[in-house]
C-alpha positions as CSV (number, residue, x, y, z in Angstrom):
1,M,0.0,0.0,0.0
2,E,2.9,2.3,0.6
3,K,3.6,2.4,-3.2
4,Y,0.2,4.0,-3.7
5,K,0.4,6.7,-1.0
6,E,1.6,9.5,-3.3
7,K,-0.9,8.6,-6.1
8,F,-3.7,8.5,-3.5
9,E,-3.0,12.1,-2.7
10,I,-2.5,13.5,-6.2
11,L,-4.7,11.5,-8.7
12,P,-8.1,12.8,-9.8
13,G,-11.3,10.9,-9.1
14,S,-11.7,10.4,-12.8
15,I,-10.1,11.9,-15.9
16,N,-13.1,14.1,-16.7
17,K,-16.5,12.8,-15.2
18,H,-16.2,13.4,-11.4
19,Q,-13.8,14.9,-8.9
20,A,-11.5,15.5,-11.9
21,W,-8.9,17.6,-10.2
22,P,-5.5,16.8,-8.6
23,G,-6.4,15.0,-5.3
24,G,-9.9,14.2,-6.5
25,Y,-9.4,10.5,-6.0
26,K,-8.9,11.0,-2.3
27,D,-11.7,13.5,-2.2
28,H,-14.1,11.1,-3.9
29,I,-13.2,8.2,-1.6
30,E,-13.7,10.3,1.5
31,E,-16.9,11.7,0.1
32,V,-18.5,8.3,-0.7
33,M,-17.6,7.2,2.8
34,N,-19.2,10.3,4.3
35,I,-22.3,9.8,2.1
36,A,-22.4,6.2,3.4
37,I,-22.3,7.4,7.1
38,L,-25.1,9.8,6.4
39,L,-27.3,7.3,4.5
40,Y,-26.6,4.4,6.8
41,D,-27.8,6.5,9.8
42,A,-30.9,7.7,7.9
43,L,-31.9,4.4,6.5
44,G,-31.2,2.6,9.7
45,K,-33.7,4.8,11.5
46,A,-36.4,3.7,9.1
47,R,-35.6,0.0,8.8
48,E,-32.8,-2.4,10.0
49,L,-30.1,-2.9,7.3
50,S,-28.7,-6.3,6.6
51,F,-25.1,-5.2,6.5
52,T,-22.7,-3.2,8.7
53,L,-21.5,0.3,8.1
54,K,-17.9,-1.1,8.4
55,S,-18.6,-3.4,5.5
56,A,-19.9,-0.5,3.4
57,L,-16.9,1.7,4.3
58,F,-14.5,-1.1,3.5
59,I,-16.0,-1.6,0.0
60,L,-16.2,2.1,-0.7
61,F,-12.5,2.5,0.3
62,L,-11.5,-0.3,-2.2
63,H,-14.0,0.3,-5.0
64,D,-11.7,2.5,-7.3
65,L,-8.4,1.1,-6.1
66,D,-7.6,0.1,-9.7
67,K,-7.3,3.7,-10.6
68,L,-4.1,3.9,-8.6
69,E,-2.7,1.5,-11.2
70,R,-4.5,2.8,-14.3
71,Y,-4.0,6.5,-14.0
72,A,-0.7,8.2,-14.6
73,L,0.6,11.7,-14.7
74,D,0.9,13.0,-18.3
75,E,3.3,15.9,-18.9
76,N,1.1,17.4,-21.6
77,S,-2.5,17.0,-20.4
78,G,-2.3,16.4,-16.7
79,F,-3.6,12.8,-16.2
80,K,-4.2,9.9,-18.5
81,R,-5.8,6.5,-18.4
82,T,-3.3,3.7,-19.0
83,G,-5.7,0.8,-19.5
84,T,-8.8,-0.9,-18.3
85,Y,-9.4,-3.1,-15.3
86,E,-12.1,-5.8,-15.7
87,N,-11.6,-8.0,-12.7
88,L,-11.0,-5.7,-9.7
89,A,-13.2,-7.8,-7.4
90,D,-11.4,-11.0,-8.2
91,T,-8.0,-9.4,-8.0
92,L,-8.7,-7.7,-4.6
93,K,-10.3,-10.8,-3.2
94,E,-7.2,-12.8,-4.0
95,T,-4.8,-10.0,-2.8
96,L,-6.6,-9.6,0.5
97,S,-6.5,-13.3,1.2
98,R,-2.8,-13.7,0.2
99,D,-1.3,-10.5,1.6
100,F,-3.6,-9.7,4.5
101,E,-5.1,-13.1,5.4
102,Y,-8.5,-11.5,5.0
103,V,-11.3,-13.6,3.6
104,M,-13.8,-11.4,1.8
105,T,-17.4,-12.4,2.4
106,D,-19.7,-13.2,-0.5
107,E,-21.7,-10.0,0.3
108,E,-18.5,-7.9,0.1
109,Y,-17.4,-9.6,-3.1
110,N,-20.8,-9.0,-4.6
111,A,-20.7,-5.3,-3.6
112,L,-17.2,-4.8,-5.0
113,K,-18.1,-6.5,-8.2
114,Y,-21.3,-4.6,-8.8
115,I,-20.7,-1.2,-7.2
116,H,-20.6,0.5,-10.7
117,S,-23.5,-1.6,-12.1
118,E,-24.6,-5.1,-12.9
119,G,-23.4,-4.6,-16.5
120,E,-23.6,-7.7,-18.6
121,D,-24.7,-9.8,-15.6
122,Y,-28.1,-7.9,-15.5
123,S,-31.1,-10.2,-15.5
124,P,-34.8,-9.3,-15.6
125,D,-35.5,-12.5,-13.8
126,K,-33.2,-12.5,-10.8
127,R,-31.6,-10.1,-8.4
128,I,-27.9,-9.7,-9.0
129,M,-26.9,-6.9,-6.7
130,G,-27.2,-7.7,-3.0
131,P,-28.3,-5.1,-0.4
132,L,-24.7,-4.0,0.3
133,A,-23.9,-3.7,-3.4
134,A,-27.0,-1.5,-3.9
135,F,-26.1,0.7,-1.0
136,V,-22.5,1.3,-2.0
137,H,-23.7,1.8,-5.6
138,C,-26.0,4.6,-4.4
139,C,-23.2,6.3,-2.4
140,D,-20.9,6.2,-5.4
141,T,-23.7,7.4,-7.8
142,I,-24.5,10.4,-5.6
143,S,-20.8,11.4,-5.5
144,T,-20.2,10.8,-9.2
145,R,-23.4,12.0,-10.8
146,I,-25.1,14.4,-8.4
147,W,-22.0,16.0,-6.7
148,H,-19.5,15.3,-9.4
149,D,-17.9,18.7,-9.1
150,H,-18.1,19.0,-5.3
151,G,-16.0,17.6,-2.5
152,K,-12.8,19.4,-3.1
153,N,-11.1,19.4,0.3
154,L,-14.4,18.1,1.7
155,K,-15.1,21.3,3.6
156,I,-18.9,20.7,3.2
157,W,-18.8,17.8,5.6
158,V,-17.3,20.0,8.3
159,K,-19.9,22.7,7.7
160,I,-22.9,20.3,8.2
161,G,-21.4,18.8,11.3
162,R,-20.5,15.4,9.8
163,V,-17.4,13.6,10.9
164,L,-15.0,12.8,8.1
165,A,-14.8,9.1,7.4
166,R,-11.1,9.0,8.3
167,G,-11.9,10.5,11.7
168,H,-15.0,8.2,12.2
169,G,-12.7,5.5,13.7
170,V,-13.8,2.8,11.3
171,I,-10.6,2.7,9.2
172,S,-8.1,3.3,11.9
173,E,-9.6,0.7,14.2
174,S,-10.1,-2.0,11.7
175,P,-7.4,-4.7,11.4
176,R,-8.1,-4.7,7.6
177,F,-6.3,-1.3,7.4
178,K,-3.3,-1.8,9.7
179,E,-1.1,-1.4,6.7
180,L,-2.5,2.0,6.0
181,G,-1.5,3.4,9.4
């Protein structure tokens, strides 16, 4: 994870669609996690959720990790895409098991695989996305489609009295993130 530390701080959230500024990747990840805290609290008051906030934050932290490999600094235009990444969920499941001795649950795997959509796996006859996948998909969609140009430095979360995800205690207390410090 150390090799990604600098990229985590400087890469955009996307090349041109959301949080497309230097540092936008970090802003996007923190924003989706803050949206999750807000939505989890609100939805949990109406009805019990079948997944934990920790699982949602874990998946949201991981969901765009491939961009740390695929995006590069381009001397002429700022940032560029260097390829596509089709199997993020499979790769991360294997890496977490091998390098961190963490076994991803089926629900976490489903959420990581379908956070951006069901894509070609869509079926009119059966549910593909599980509840956690649907939840993290909503968080990501709010950040990328409703607030695509907001979140720079995340001052809005301080203004409305929300605790930033990194200060929420979930990441720093979780054994899954010991390597992040």
